N, CA, C and O of each residue as an XYZ file, in Angstrom:
916
protein
N      29.157    -18.509     17.305
C      27.821    -19.109     17.150
C      27.522    -19.272     15.667
O      27.759    -18.349     14.887
N      27.013    -20.416     15.268
C      26.701    -20.671     13.869
C      25.397    -19.990     13.504
O      24.633    -19.615     14.394
N      25.114    -19.814     12.175
C      23.851    -19.209     11.763
C      22.657    -19.961     12.296
O      21.660    -19.348     12.679
N      22.738    -21.297     12.327
C      21.600    -22.070     12.814
C      21.348    -21.809     14.283
O      20.202    -21.802     14.735
N      22.437    -21.592     15.040
C      22.281    -21.328     16.462
C      21.741    -19.923     16.704
O      20.867    -19.725     17.548
N      22.268    -18.937     15.952
C      21.798    -17.569     16.160
C      20.372    -17.395     15.709
O      19.688    -16.479     16.164
N      19.899    -18.268     14.809
C      18.532    -18.163     14.332
C      17.592    -19.085     15.062
O      16.488    -19.344     14.584
N      18.004    -19.591     16.217
C      17.158    -20.517     16.954
C      15.932    -19.832     17.485
O      15.914    -18.613     17.656
N      14.914    -20.605     17.745
C      13.653    -20.076     18.250
C      13.827    -19.498     19.639
O      14.749    -19.852     20.374
N      12.912    -18.593     19.982
C      13.015    -17.882     21.244
C      12.843    -18.765     22.459
O      13.187    -18.348     23.565
N      12.316    -19.987     22.292
C      12.120    -20.857     23.447
C      13.400    -21.585     23.846
O      13.407    -22.372     24.793
N      14.488    -21.314     23.113
C      15.783    -21.866     23.502
C      16.117    -23.181     22.833
O      17.243    -23.661     22.958
N      15.159    -23.783     22.119
C      15.416    -25.057     21.461
C      16.200    -24.829     20.181
O      15.956    -23.854     19.471
N      17.125    -25.703     19.883
C      17.909    -25.606     18.672
C      17.190    -26.361     17.549
O      16.713    -27.480     17.740
N      17.123    -25.720     16.369
C      16.459    -26.353     15.238
C      17.458    -27.199     14.474
O      18.593    -26.782     14.244
N      17.029    -28.395     14.080
C      17.909    -29.286     13.340
C      17.669    -29.179     11.840
O      18.403    -29.766     11.046
N      16.625    -28.416     11.447
C      16.332    -28.305     10.018
C      17.361    -27.395      9.340
O      18.045    -26.609      9.995
N      17.450    -27.520      8.047
C      18.373    -26.701      7.280
C      18.042    -25.229      7.464
O      16.888    -24.822      7.330
N      19.038    -24.451      7.765
C      18.839    -23.028      8.014
C      18.476    -22.333      6.711
O      19.175    -22.492      5.710
N      17.421    -21.584      6.710
C      16.919    -20.903      5.527
C      16.761    -19.421      5.855
O      15.774    -19.020      6.470
N      17.728    -18.615      5.445
C      17.720    -17.200      5.792
C      16.520    -16.475      5.202
O      15.915    -15.632      5.865
N      16.169    -16.801      3.950
C      15.054    -16.118      3.300
C      13.746    -16.394      4.026
O      12.927    -15.496      4.220
N      13.561    -17.649      4.423
C      12.341    -18.029      5.145
C      12.300    -17.325      6.500
O      11.252    -16.831      6.915
N      13.433    -17.282      7.180
C      13.504    -16.631      8.488
C      13.180    -15.147      8.380
O      12.401    -14.612      9.169
N      13.787    -14.487      7.392
C      13.501    -13.065      7.187
C      12.029    -12.840      6.891
O      11.430    -11.875      7.365
N      11.449    -13.739      6.102
C      10.038    -13.617      5.772
C       9.148    -13.718      6.994
O       8.176    -12.974      7.121
N       9.475    -14.634      7.895
C       8.685    -14.796      9.120
C       8.829    -13.583     10.033
O       7.864    -13.154     10.666
N      10.037    -13.035     10.096
C      10.256    -11.831     10.908
C       9.483    -10.655     10.316
O       8.862     -9.882     11.046
N       9.524    -10.523      8.997
C       8.805     -9.432      8.343
C       7.290     -9.574      8.520
O       6.589     -8.576      8.685
N       6.790    -10.805      8.487
C       5.362    -11.033      8.729
C       4.970    -10.545     10.125
O       3.965     -9.856     10.300
N       5.781    -10.916     11.104
C       5.498    -10.509     12.488
C       5.631     -9.001     12.651
O       4.839     -8.372     13.353
N       6.637     -8.426     12.000
C       6.845     -6.976     12.094
C       5.696     -6.219     11.433
O       5.209     -5.225     11.970
N       5.273     -6.688     10.283
C       4.171     -6.040      9.571
C       2.900     -6.040     10.419
O       2.201     -5.030     10.507
N       2.613     -7.176     11.037
C       1.430     -7.262     11.894
C       1.559     -6.329     13.100
O       0.594     -5.665     13.478
N       2.727     -6.281     13.691
C       2.946     -5.427     14.873
C       2.852     -3.949     14.516
O       2.198     -3.179     15.220
N       3.498     -3.553     13.433
C       3.438     -2.148     13.013
C       2.012     -1.758     12.629
O       1.587     -0.629     12.876
N       1.279     -2.685     12.029
C      -0.098     -2.399     11.636
C      -1.002     -2.211     12.845
O      -1.898     -1.367     12.828
N      -0.771     -2.991     13.891
C      -1.631     -2.926     15.070
C      -1.244     -1.818     16.034
O      -2.112     -1.233     16.680
N       0.051     -1.520     16.142
C       0.528     -0.577     17.164
C       1.087      0.723     16.603
O       1.215      1.706     17.333
N       1.421      0.740     15.318
C       2.136      1.879     14.778
C       3.618      1.767     15.065
O       4.033      0.962     15.900
N       4.421      2.571     14.377
C       5.869      2.468     14.540
C       6.314      2.832     15.955
O       7.137      2.128     16.541
N       5.790      3.904     16.501
C       6.270      4.415     17.786
C       6.066      3.424     18.921
O       6.940      3.269     19.774
N       4.925      2.755     18.939
C       4.610      1.843     20.041
C       5.149      0.430     19.831
O       5.212     -0.353     20.779
N       5.533      0.100     18.614
C       6.052     -1.242     18.344
C       7.412     -1.430     19.017
O       8.208     -0.494     19.096
N       7.672     -2.643     19.500
C       8.929     -2.963     20.158
C       9.564     -4.196     19.517
O       8.877     -5.147     19.145
N      10.881     -4.158     19.399
C      11.598     -5.297     18.822
C      11.363     -6.555     19.649
O      11.250     -7.646     19.090
N      11.288     -6.418     20.972
C      11.021     -7.578     21.835
C       9.715     -8.252     21.437
O       9.644     -9.478     21.354
N       8.678     -7.449     21.191
C       7.380     -7.992     20.810
C       7.415     -8.646     19.452
O       6.795     -9.689     19.244
N       8.135     -8.042     18.522
C       8.258     -8.614     17.179
C       9.029     -9.925     17.233
O       8.677    -10.887     16.549
N      10.082     -9.964     18.050
C      10.863    -11.189     18.207
C       9.982    -12.314     18.759
O      10.030    -13.445     18.276
N       9.188    -11.991     19.763
C       8.302    -12.996     20.363
C       7.274    -13.486     19.358
O       7.000    -14.684     19.279
N       6.707    -12.570     18.593
C       5.686    -12.941     17.613
C       6.263    -13.781     16.483
O       5.592    -14.674     15.965
N       7.503    -13.500     16.100
C       8.125    -14.248     15.005
C       8.692    -15.578     15.466
O       8.831    -16.506     14.668
N       9.024    -15.679     16.761
C       9.633    -16.889     17.279
C      11.143    -16.904     17.162
O      11.769    -17.942     17.377
N      11.745    -15.759     16.822
C      13.198    -15.676     16.684
C      13.780    -14.681     17.678
O      13.092    -13.765     18.128
N      15.044    -14.864     18.016
C      15.718    -13.977     18.954
C      15.844    -12.572     18.377
O      16.020    -12.406     17.170
N      15.754    -11.567     19.235
C      15.850    -10.187     18.739
C      17.251     -9.893     18.219
O      17.424     -9.002     17.387
N      18.261    -10.632     18.700
C      19.614    -10.424     18.185
C      19.687    -10.750     16.693
O      20.456    -10.138     15.953
N      18.880    -11.716     16.263
C      18.852    -12.080     14.849
C      18.177    -10.973     14.036
O      18.575    -10.698     12.903
N      17.163    -10.345     14.616
C      16.492     -9.235     13.936
C      17.479     -8.094     13.713
O      17.526     -7.510     12.630
N      18.268     -7.777     14.739
C      19.275     -6.728     14.600
C      20.330     -7.118     13.567
O      20.815     -6.278     12.810
N      20.672     -8.396     13.550
C      21.671     -8.880     12.594
C      21.192     -8.690     11.157
O      21.961     -8.273     10.292
N      19.923     -8.997     10.909
C      19.384     -8.913      9.556
C      19.008     -7.486      9.150
O      19.228     -7.087      8.007
N      18.445     -6.726     10.079
C      17.821     -5.454      9.701
C      18.453     -4.219     10.341
O      18.067     -3.098     10.012
N      19.399     -4.397     11.232
C      20.124     -3.285     11.821
C      19.448     -2.695     13.044
O      20.014     -2.720     14.137
N      18.248     -2.167     12.874
C      17.502     -1.581     13.981
C      16.024     -1.552     13.618
O      15.628     -2.085     12.581
N      15.208     -0.935     14.464
C      13.770     -0.933     14.211
C      13.428     -0.190     12.924
O      12.548     -0.618     12.177
N      14.113      0.911     12.659
C      13.846      1.664     11.443
C      14.218      0.854     10.205
O      13.525      0.906      9.189
N      15.312      0.110     10.296
C      15.704     -0.751      9.186
C      14.680     -1.838      8.934
O      14.387     -2.165      7.784
N      14.135     -2.396      9.996
C      13.100     -3.422      9.876
C      11.838     -2.827      9.268
O      11.218     -3.432      8.394
N      11.464     -1.655      9.728
C      10.278     -0.972      9.211
C      10.449     -0.659      7.722
O       9.512     -0.802      6.937
N      11.645     -0.236      7.349
C      11.936      0.051      5.944
C      11.701     -1.169      5.080
O      11.123     -1.063      3.998
N      12.144     -2.329      5.547
C      11.969     -3.563      4.778
C      10.497     -3.973      4.709
O      10.068     -4.554      3.712
N       9.730     -3.681      5.741
C       8.290     -3.964      5.709
C       7.624     -3.115      4.626
O       6.830     -3.626      3.836
N       7.946     -1.824      4.591
C       7.386     -0.927      3.577
C       7.845     -1.338      2.180
O       7.054     -1.339      1.236
N       9.119     -1.685      2.053
C       9.674     -2.097      0.765
C       8.973     -3.343      0.245
O       8.627     -3.412     -0.934
N       8.760     -4.323      1.110
C       8.099     -5.556      0.680
C       6.659     -5.284      0.253
O       6.194     -5.828     -0.749
N       5.951     -4.442      1.011
C       4.569     -4.117      0.666
C       4.509     -3.413     -0.686
O       3.619     -3.688     -1.491
N       5.446     -2.511     -0.936
C       5.474     -1.798     -2.210
C       5.781     -2.750     -3.360
O       5.216     -2.614     -4.446
N       6.668     -3.707     -3.131
C       7.002     -4.677     -4.169
C       5.818     -5.596     -4.466
O       5.576     -5.949     -5.620
N       5.084     -5.978     -3.425
C       3.883     -6.785     -3.639
C       2.848     -5.989     -4.429
O       2.212     -6.516     -5.341
N       2.687     -4.722     -4.073
C       1.757     -3.849     -4.792
C       2.130     -3.762     -6.265
O       1.263     -3.797     -7.138
N       3.428     -3.648     -6.536
C       3.903     -3.561     -7.912
C       3.604     -4.851     -8.668
O       3.220     -4.823     -9.837
N       3.786     -5.985     -7.984
C       3.498     -7.271     -8.610
C       2.006     -7.445     -8.895
O       1.614     -7.979     -9.932
N       1.191     -6.984     -7.957
C      -0.260     -7.172     -8.075
C      -0.878     -6.194     -9.069
O      -1.695     -6.584     -9.904
N      -0.486     -4.925     -8.979
C      -1.142     -3.893     -9.788
C      -0.263     -3.305    -10.883
O      -0.768     -2.785    -11.878
N       1.050     -3.388    -10.703
C       1.957     -2.708    -11.618
C       1.838     -3.160    -13.060
O       1.795     -2.330    -13.968
N       1.783     -4.473    -13.283
C       1.715     -4.988    -14.650
C       0.438     -4.540    -15.352
O       0.456     -4.158    -16.522
N      -0.673     -4.593    -14.613
C      -1.960     -4.200    -15.201
C      -1.963     -2.718    -15.549
O      -2.425     -2.336    -16.624
N      -1.456     -1.881    -14.655
C      -1.433     -0.440    -14.890
C      -0.458     -0.091    -16.015
O      -0.733      0.783    -16.838
N       0.679     -0.781    -16.043
C       1.659     -0.542    -17.100
C       1.066     -0.834    -18.469
O       1.337     -0.121    -19.435
N       0.258     -1.880    -18.550
C      -0.394     -2.237    -19.811
C      -1.376     -1.149    -20.236
O      -1.462     -0.810    -21.416
N      -2.109     -0.608    -19.281
C      -3.062      0.466    -19.585
C      -2.334      1.724    -20.064
O      -2.815      2.428    -20.952
N      -1.176      1.998    -19.469
C      -0.418      3.199    -19.823
C       0.172      3.130    -21.231
O       0.562      4.155    -21.790
N       0.238      1.932    -21.803
C       0.802      1.764    -23.148
C      -0.157      2.227    -24.241
O       0.249      2.433    -25.385
N      -1.432      2.389    -23.882
C      -2.432      2.788    -24.876
C      -2.104      4.197    -25.400
O      -2.107      5.151    -24.621
N      -1.822      4.344    -26.696
C      -1.429      5.657    -27.231
C      -2.544      6.702    -27.160
O      -2.279      7.899    -27.271
N      -3.783      6.258    -26.977
C      -4.915      7.187    -26.927
C      -5.253      7.630    -25.505
O      -6.179      8.416    -25.303
N      -4.520      7.137    -24.539
C      -4.879      7.363    -23.140
C      -4.986      8.838    -22.782
O      -5.914      9.243    -22.082
N      -4.043      9.639    -23.258
C      -3.992     11.042    -22.855
C      -4.726     11.974    -23.816
O      -4.709     13.193    -23.645
N      -5.378     11.384    -24.839
C      -6.090     12.220    -25.816
C      -7.549     11.819    -26.007
O      -8.349     12.613    -26.502
N      -7.898     10.606    -25.623
C      -9.264     10.111    -25.798
C      -9.954     10.052    -24.434
O      -9.546      9.271    -23.575
N     -10.990     10.864    -24.221
C     -11.646     10.885    -22.909
C     -12.300      9.558    -22.525
O     -12.396      9.245    -21.338
N     -12.746      8.782    -23.496
C     -13.357      7.476    -23.199
C     -12.297      6.522    -22.654
O     -12.537      5.800    -21.686
N     -11.136      6.525    -23.279
C     -10.027      5.679    -22.823
C      -9.539      6.135    -21.454
O      -9.245      5.315    -20.584
N      -9.455      7.449    -21.271
C      -8.986      7.983    -19.996
C      -9.964      7.636    -18.868
O      -9.547      7.275    -17.767
N     -11.241      7.745    -19.144
C     -12.256      7.396    -18.146
C     -12.148      5.920    -17.762
O     -12.239      5.569    -16.585
N     -11.955      5.069    -18.755
C     -11.792      3.634    -18.495
C     -10.545      3.379    -17.652
O     -10.544      2.514    -16.776
N      -9.487      4.138    -17.924
C      -8.252      4.011    -17.143
C      -8.502      4.349    -15.681
O      -8.032      3.638    -14.793
N      -9.237      5.427    -15.422
C      -9.542      5.820    -14.050
C     -10.340      4.741    -13.326
O     -10.087      4.454    -12.156
N     -11.285      4.156    -14.010
C     -12.080      3.078    -13.416
C     -11.196      1.892    -13.045
O     -11.340      1.314    -11.968
N     -10.289      1.537    -13.937
C      -9.457      0.353    -13.722
C      -8.385      0.575    -12.673
O      -8.132     -0.306    -11.851
N      -7.744      1.750    -12.688
C      -6.691      1.994    -11.696
C      -7.293      2.081    -10.296
O      -6.684      1.634     -9.324
N      -8.483      2.654    -10.198
C      -9.160      2.708     -8.899
C      -9.476      1.306     -8.412
O      -9.297      1.000     -7.233
N      -9.940      0.458     -9.307
C     -10.258     -0.926     -8.953
C      -9.018     -1.675     -8.482
O      -9.062     -2.370     -7.467
N      -7.917     -1.539     -9.207
C      -6.686     -2.252     -8.847
C      -6.184     -1.807     -7.476
O      -5.784     -2.639     -6.661
N      -6.202     -0.508     -7.223
C      -5.732      0.003     -5.943
C      -6.634     -0.458     -4.804
O      -6.155     -0.850     -3.740
N      -7.933     -0.408     -5.036
C      -8.912     -0.826     -4.042
C      -8.735     -2.303     -3.691
O      -8.714     -2.671     -2.516
N      -8.608     -3.138     -4.709
C      -8.483     -4.586     -4.486
C      -7.186     -4.925     -3.761
O      -7.163     -5.824     -2.921
N      -6.101     -4.209     -4.079
C      -4.839     -4.459     -3.382
C      -4.964     -4.131     -1.901
O      -4.568     -4.934     -1.056
N      -5.508     -2.967     -1.577
C      -5.625     -2.557     -0.179
C      -6.604     -3.436      0.587
O      -6.441     -3.652      1.788
N      -7.611     -3.938     -0.097
C      -8.564     -4.833      0.536
C      -7.912     -6.177      0.847
O      -8.220     -6.808      1.858
N      -7.019     -6.604     -0.022
C      -6.333     -7.886      0.164
C      -5.200     -7.783      1.180
O      -4.844     -8.779      1.810
N      -4.626     -6.581      1.346
C      -3.513     -6.381      2.267
C      -3.871     -5.288      3.281
O      -3.318     -4.189      3.235
N      -4.796     -5.595      4.195
C      -5.275     -4.575      5.145
C      -4.197     -4.082      6.110
O      -4.312     -2.976      6.638
N      -3.153     -4.878      6.351
C      -2.091     -4.420      7.253
C      -1.397     -3.185      6.677
O      -1.062     -2.254      7.410
N      -1.187     -3.185      5.370
C      -0.531     -2.041      4.738
C      -1.410     -0.801      4.854
O      -0.910      0.306      5.058
N      -2.700     -0.988      4.725
C      -3.630      0.127      4.887
C      -3.526      0.702      6.295
O      -3.521      1.920      6.470
N      -3.441     -0.175      7.304
C      -3.314      0.287      8.686
C      -2.008      1.039      8.898
O      -1.979      2.053      9.596
N      -0.929      0.546      8.299
C       0.369      1.212      8.430
C       0.294      2.618      7.830
O       0.838      3.563      8.402
N      -0.368      2.762      6.695
C      -0.521      4.077      6.078
C      -1.258      5.042      6.999
O      -0.907      6.220      7.077
N      -2.278      4.544      7.698
C      -3.037      5.434      8.562
C      -2.304      5.738      9.865
O      -2.475      6.819     10.427
N      -1.494      4.808     10.352
C      -0.636      5.123     11.489
C       0.336      6.229     11.097
O       0.589      7.150     11.873
N       0.878      6.128      9.883
C       1.810      7.155      9.414
C       1.122      8.523      9.333
O       1.678      9.538      9.751
N      -0.076      8.526      8.797
C      -0.816      9.788      8.692
C      -1.075     10.376     10.077
O      -0.978     11.587     10.274
N      -1.406      9.503     11.038
C      -1.674      9.977     12.407
C      -0.425     10.562     13.051
O      -0.516     11.445     13.903
N       0.744     10.069     12.641
C       2.007     10.555     13.201
C       2.717     11.531     12.256
O       3.925     11.748     12.346
N       1.922     12.112     11.344
C       2.413     13.146     10.422
C       3.544     12.642      9.525
O       4.412     13.420      9.130
N       3.540     11.353      9.204
C       4.483     10.736      8.270
C       5.944     10.912      8.685
O       6.842     10.885      7.844
N       6.176     11.091      9.983
C       7.548     11.370     10.432
C       8.487     10.181     10.225
O       9.660     10.371      9.902
N       7.981      8.956     10.409
C       8.837      7.784     10.187
C       8.996      7.517      8.705
O      10.094      7.196      8.249
N       7.929      7.642      7.950
C       7.952      7.420      6.504
C       9.026      8.287      5.850
O       9.725      7.841      4.941
N       9.150      9.517      6.317
C      10.115     10.442      5.729
C      11.547     10.184      6.186
O      12.472     10.853      5.726
N      11.740      9.220      7.087
C      13.091      8.865      7.527
C      13.641      7.638      6.805
O      14.855      7.442      6.756
N      12.760      6.815      6.248
C      13.228      5.549      5.686
C      13.982      5.772      4.385
O      13.709      6.716      3.644
N      14.940      4.885      4.121
C      15.796      5.030      2.943
C      15.086      4.595      1.670
O      15.427      5.057      0.582
N      14.096      3.705      1.796
C      13.356      3.242      0.614
C      12.203      4.201      0.364
O      11.417      4.475      1.271
N      12.097      4.707     -0.842
C      11.066      5.696     -1.136
C      10.144      5.181     -2.243
O      10.496      5.282     -3.418
N       8.977      4.632     -1.904
C       8.041      4.180     -2.936
C       7.621      5.344     -3.823
O       7.202      6.388     -3.322
N       7.732      5.171     -5.138
C       7.352      6.240     -6.059
C       5.986      5.919     -6.653
O       5.880      5.286     -7.703
N       4.952      6.367     -5.963
C       3.593      6.135     -6.437
C       2.962      7.427     -6.953
O       1.740      7.555     -7.017
N       3.825      8.387     -7.320
C       3.331      9.706     -7.706
C       3.734     10.106     -9.127
O       2.902     10.586     -9.896
N       5.011      9.909     -9.477
C       5.586     10.525    -10.672
C       4.828     10.203    -11.948
O       4.443     11.105    -12.692
N       4.612      8.911    -12.203
C       3.993      8.510    -13.463
C       2.569      9.053    -13.602
O       2.174      9.525    -14.668
N       1.806      8.979    -12.507
C       0.431      9.479    -12.548
C       0.405     11.003    -12.670
O      -0.469     11.561    -13.333
N       1.349     11.660    -12.041
C       1.439     13.117    -12.153
C       1.716     13.523    -13.595
O       1.067     14.429    -14.118
N       2.667     12.867    -14.237
C       2.998     13.174    -15.629
C       1.809     12.902    -16.548
O       1.550     13.659    -17.484
N       1.095     11.821    -16.272
C      -0.098     11.498    -17.047
C      -1.145     12.603    -16.916
O      -1.760     13.008    -17.903
N      -1.338     13.081    -15.701
C      -2.333     14.121    -15.445
C      -1.963     15.427    -16.153
O      -2.837     16.126    -16.665
N      -0.678     15.751    -16.182
C      -0.231     16.961    -16.876
C      -0.597     16.887    -18.362
O      -1.147     17.832    -18.929
N      -0.279     15.738    -18.983
C      -0.575     15.563    -20.410
C      -2.079     15.578    -20.671
O      -2.537     16.168    -21.650
N      -2.847     14.927    -19.791
C      -4.298     14.895    -19.964
C      -4.904     16.291    -19.837
O      -5.854     16.623    -20.546
N      -4.368     17.093    -18.954
C      -4.857     18.469    -18.802
C      -4.520     19.296    -20.035
O      -5.342     20.088    -20.496
N      -3.331     19.120    -20.562
C      -2.935     19.848    -21.768
C      -3.836     19.494    -22.951
O      -4.059     20.320    -23.836
N      -4.348     18.268    -22.961
C      -5.231     17.818    -24.041
C      -6.702     18.077    -23.749
O      -7.568     17.644    -24.509
N      -6.999     18.781    -22.649
C      -8.371     19.166    -22.360
C      -9.217     18.090    -21.714
O     -10.435     18.245    -21.621
N      -8.600     16.986    -21.259
C      -9.361     15.905    -20.633
C      -9.578     16.175    -19.151
O     -10.652     15.901    -18.616
N      -8.565     16.710    -18.494
C      -8.713     17.088    -17.088
C      -9.269     18.511    -16.994
O      -9.033     19.347    -17.866
N      -9.993     18.756    -15.939
C     -10.516     20.099    -15.690
C      -9.377     21.110    -15.688
O      -8.296     20.836    -15.166
N      -9.616     22.250    -16.258
C      -8.569     23.264    -16.329
C      -8.299     23.917    -14.978
O      -7.250     24.531    -14.781
N      -9.248     23.784    -14.044
C      -9.024     24.337    -12.699
C      -8.480     23.296    -11.730
O      -8.445     23.520    -10.520
N      -8.052     22.149    -12.274
C      -7.546     21.063    -11.429
C      -6.029     21.011    -11.494
O      -5.445     21.070    -12.576
N      -5.392     20.902    -10.331
C      -3.934     20.822    -10.237
C      -3.497     19.372    -10.478
O      -3.859     18.499     -9.689
N      -2.732     19.087    -11.539
C      -2.305     17.711    -11.832
C      -1.535     17.050    -10.689
O      -1.548     15.825    -10.561
N      -0.863     17.856     -9.855
C      -0.117     17.285     -8.720
C      -1.058     16.615     -7.728
O      -0.642     15.734     -6.976
N      -2.323     17.027     -7.721
C      -3.301     16.453     -6.807
C      -3.862     15.127     -7.312
O      -4.506     14.399     -6.556
N      -3.624     14.812     -8.570
C      -4.231     13.641     -9.204
C      -3.893     12.335     -8.478
O      -4.814     11.632     -8.062
N      -2.606     11.978     -8.307
C      -2.301     10.724     -7.600
C      -2.692     10.772     -6.127
O      -3.080      9.756     -5.551
N      -2.590     11.960     -5.513
C      -2.963     12.093     -4.103
C      -4.447     11.825     -3.918
O      -4.849     11.131     -2.984
N      -5.257     12.377     -4.812
C      -6.706     12.198     -4.726
C      -7.098     10.738     -4.881
O      -7.897     10.222     -4.099
N      -6.540     10.067     -5.889
C      -6.887      8.666     -6.132
C      -6.524      7.804     -4.929
O      -7.327      6.985     -4.481
N      -5.306      7.990     -4.405
C      -4.858      7.191     -3.268
C      -5.702      7.463     -2.031
O      -6.138      6.529     -1.359
N      -5.931      8.722     -1.729
C      -6.575      9.052     -0.467
C      -8.077      8.805     -0.458
O      -8.633      8.450      0.581
N      -8.733      8.982     -1.576
C     -10.158      8.640     -1.628
C     -10.335      7.140     -1.406
O     -11.242      6.710     -0.693
N      -9.463      6.355     -2.021
C      -9.560      4.897     -1.888
C      -9.247      4.451     -0.470
O     -10.011      3.687      0.119
N      -8.135      4.916      0.087
C      -7.750      4.472      1.429
C      -8.737      4.958      2.488
O      -9.101      4.205      3.391
N      -9.165      6.201      2.379
C     -10.088      6.742      3.377
C     -11.431      6.031      3.358
O     -12.040      5.825      4.408
N     -11.898      5.654      2.172
C     -13.166      4.931      2.074
C     -13.066      3.576      2.754
O     -13.949      3.194      3.521
N     -11.993      2.850      2.474
C     -11.818      1.533      3.096
C     -11.663      1.642      4.607
O     -12.234      0.850      5.356
N     -10.891      2.622      5.046
C     -10.630      2.773      6.473
C     -11.892      3.158      7.240
O     -12.028      2.818      8.415
N     -12.805      3.854      6.595
C     -13.991      4.361      7.278
C     -15.175      3.402      7.253
O     -16.191      3.653      7.899
N     -15.050      2.318      6.519
C     -16.206      1.447      6.327
C     -16.742      0.882      7.634
O     -17.955      0.819      7.835
N     -15.837      0.466      8.530
C     -16.290     -0.117      9.804
C     -17.076      0.901     10.621
O     -18.016      0.551     11.334
N     -16.680      2.161     10.507
C     -17.366      3.210     11.260
C     -18.822      3.358     10.816
O     -19.702      3.640     11.629
N     -19.063      3.168      9.537
C     -20.404      3.400      8.993
C     -21.113      2.112      8.577
O     -22.029      2.143      7.756
N     -20.692      0.984      9.143
C     -21.273     -0.285      8.711
C     -22.755     -0.410      9.029
O     -23.464     -1.177      8.377
N     -23.242      0.346     10.039
C     -24.679      0.302     10.345
C     -25.498      0.900      9.216
O     -26.650      0.526      8.996
N     -24.882      1.840      8.500
C     -25.564      2.468      7.371
C     -25.275      1.725      6.072
O     -26.177      1.456      5.279
N     -23.986      1.397      5.868
C     -23.558      0.814      4.601
C     -23.618     -0.703      4.566
O     -23.745     -1.305      3.499
N     -23.524     -1.321      5.747
C     -23.388     -2.769      5.782
C     -21.919     -3.149      5.821
O     -21.049     -2.279      5.795
N     -21.642     -4.428      5.884
C     -20.259     -4.894      5.962
C     -19.653     -5.016      4.569
O     -20.322     -5.346      3.590
N     -18.358     -4.735      4.528
C     -17.638     -4.784      3.266
C     -17.106     -6.201      3.024
O     -15.905     -6.389      2.833
N     -17.989     -7.185      3.031
C     -17.531     -8.557      2.857
C     -18.352     -9.325      1.827
O     -18.195    -10.538      1.695
N     -19.213     -8.641      1.106
C     -19.981     -9.308      0.061
C     -19.505     -8.803     -1.297
O     -19.109     -7.644     -1.417
N     -19.537     -9.658     -2.324
C     -19.128     -9.218     -3.664
C     -19.921     -8.012     -4.150
O     -19.388     -7.132     -4.826
N     -21.206     -7.987     -3.796
C     -22.053     -6.878     -4.235
C     -21.599     -5.550     -3.636
O     -21.514     -4.543     -4.338
N     -21.307     -5.552     -2.327
C     -20.883     -4.326     -1.663
C     -19.510     -3.880     -2.152
O     -19.271     -2.686     -2.334
N     -18.616     -4.826     -2.363
C     -17.286     -4.480     -2.876
C     -17.405     -3.814     -4.247
O     -16.773     -2.791     -4.512
N     -18.218     -4.407     -5.104
C     -18.399     -3.870     -6.448
C     -19.035     -2.483     -6.399
O     -18.630     -1.574     -7.125
N     -20.025     -2.338     -5.541
C     -20.705     -1.051     -5.396
C     -19.738      0.026     -4.907
O     -19.750      1.153     -5.402
N     -18.908     -0.327     -3.938
C     -17.962      0.642     -3.383
C     -16.920      1.049     -4.411
O     -16.596      2.231     -4.530
N     -16.392      0.083     -5.156
C     -15.422      0.405     -6.204
C     -16.035      1.332     -7.246
O     -15.398      2.278     -7.709
N     -17.276      1.046     -7.604
C     -17.973      1.870     -8.596
C     -18.158      3.303     -8.098
O     -17.980      4.255     -8.857
N     -18.514      3.451     -6.823
C     -18.725      4.780     -6.256
C     -17.432      5.579     -6.165
O     -17.420      6.779     -6.442
N     -16.345      4.918     -5.777
C     -15.044      5.604     -5.709
C     -14.624      6.066     -7.097
O     -14.175      7.198     -7.275
N     -14.774      5.182     -8.079
C     -14.393      5.527     -9.451
C     -15.200      6.716     -9.961
O     -14.646      7.625    -10.579
N     -16.494      6.713     -9.707
C     -17.342      7.832    -10.148
C     -16.910      9.136     -9.479
O     -16.871     10.186    -10.120
N     -16.591      9.063     -8.204
C     -16.167     10.262     -7.475
C     -14.901     10.845     -8.092
O     -14.794     12.057     -8.274
N     -13.941      9.976     -8.413
C     -12.685     10.422     -9.015
C     -12.935     10.979    -10.413
O     -12.463     12.065    -10.748
N     -13.671     10.237    -11.219
C     -13.919     10.638    -12.611
C     -14.591     12.005    -12.688
O     -14.144     12.887    -13.421
N     -15.671     12.171    -11.926
C     -16.412     13.427    -11.994
C     -15.697     14.561    -11.259
O     -16.040     15.731    -11.426
N     -14.709     14.208    -10.451
C     -13.939     15.239     -9.765
C     -12.801     15.797    -10.583
O     -12.422     16.954    -10.402
N     -12.230     14.978    -11.506
C     -11.030     15.421    -12.218
C     -11.225     15.662    -13.705
O     -10.497     16.462    -14.293
N     -12.185     14.994    -14.328
C     -12.343     15.123    -15.776
C     -13.146     16.371    -16.143
O     -13.978     16.853    -15.374
N     -12.873     16.864    -17.324
C     -13.602     18.016    -17.866
C     -15.092     17.670    -17.955
O     -15.454     16.724    -18.656
N     -15.969     18.415    -17.259
C     -17.394     18.069    -17.204
C     -18.062     17.924    -18.567
O     -18.950     17.087    -18.728
N     -17.656     18.715    -19.538
C     -18.282     18.654    -20.861
C     -18.030     17.342    -21.587
O     -18.707     17.031    -22.567
N     -17.047     16.561    -21.104
C     -16.716     15.295    -21.746
C     -17.473     14.123    -21.135
O     -17.401     13.007    -21.649
N     -18.197     14.360    -20.046
C     -18.875     13.277    -19.338
C     -20.350     13.191    -19.714
O     -21.067     12.329    -19.205
């Protein structure tokens, strides 16, 4: 069977267009991401992903090996998008030589990194759902995948240096720094629908700005040395 035949649509019709492996993989990953976001890893089925993508499940196995391999590529793509969206901006902030010694610069960094993370998760809600499915299942699948997103090391090292320079609270564990930033942001976004009667909907520029400001303040006043604020 030729690549064009093996990549034919699930309805049995043969495509006459030029076979594009990258495009096909992208469509499969889109369908897989949506399925994993809605059902979680355990309940997701390759048959359902194949139907949603419009491609035969044999092609999914050919490209990704198995369900775990497909899930790994979904996580990898989301992490790469995150790096493209937020990585450059954060890397630029980290270049500031005063970051770990000047509390004003450090405070500004916290405000900006919180904003970047918040905006990314707001723009890619499927990834947020996948994170919460993982948390509900005690991260058992996440800990099996071969791709390991490193969203901890750099921020942890930064927190250690900031604490040594008296910017972080002396009773604060630097290892908690990246965990706190990530989880305060994700938990706030995930909980918004639950409290929309009180807070309103998270779909206006004013509410988005207000929420980002509140998250940043919570992080800043939770980790920085109080005498510097």
